[in-house]
N, C-alpha and C positions, 0 to 999 in steps of 0.2 A: 204660672202653675203653682200649685200649693207645695209647701215644704214637704208634706207627706208623700208627694209624688216625686219631686226633684231629688231629694236627698238619697233615697234608696237607689234611684237610677244612676246618680252620680257615683255612689259607692260601688255599684256593679261595674261601671265604666272604668273606675280607677283600679279596681281589682284586676280586670282584664288587661289594662294598660301596664300595670306592674308586671304581670306575667309576660306580656309581649316584650317589655324591656329586658326581663330576665332571659328571654330567648334570643335577644339581640335583634329583634325585628324592628324596633323603634328606639330612638335615643333619648327622647324626652317626653314628659307627660303633657299632652296638649290641653289637659283640663286644669293645669296648675293655677290658672287665673280665675277659675270658677269657684265661688265661695258657696259653702252650704247655706241654705236658707234657715233662718231661725223659725221654729214652730211657735205658733201663738200659744199663749198660756191658756191652759184649760180652766175656764171660769165656771164650770158646772159644779153644782154642789150635790152631794149625796143626801138623800132624805134621811132624816132622823128615824130611828126605829119606831117611834110613836106616830110618824107621819106617813107610814107605808100604807 
């Protein structure tokens, strides 16, 4: 899956897990070994004003 899909989902899961830990429902973060994916560099170029 693309980084634009994985990273937000991972962030949401980690936020929920942090809350669950605070509630005492779980002891550790099961996503600790999952790394965020690096997003590819945007290589698109904007058009110059005279090229629009």
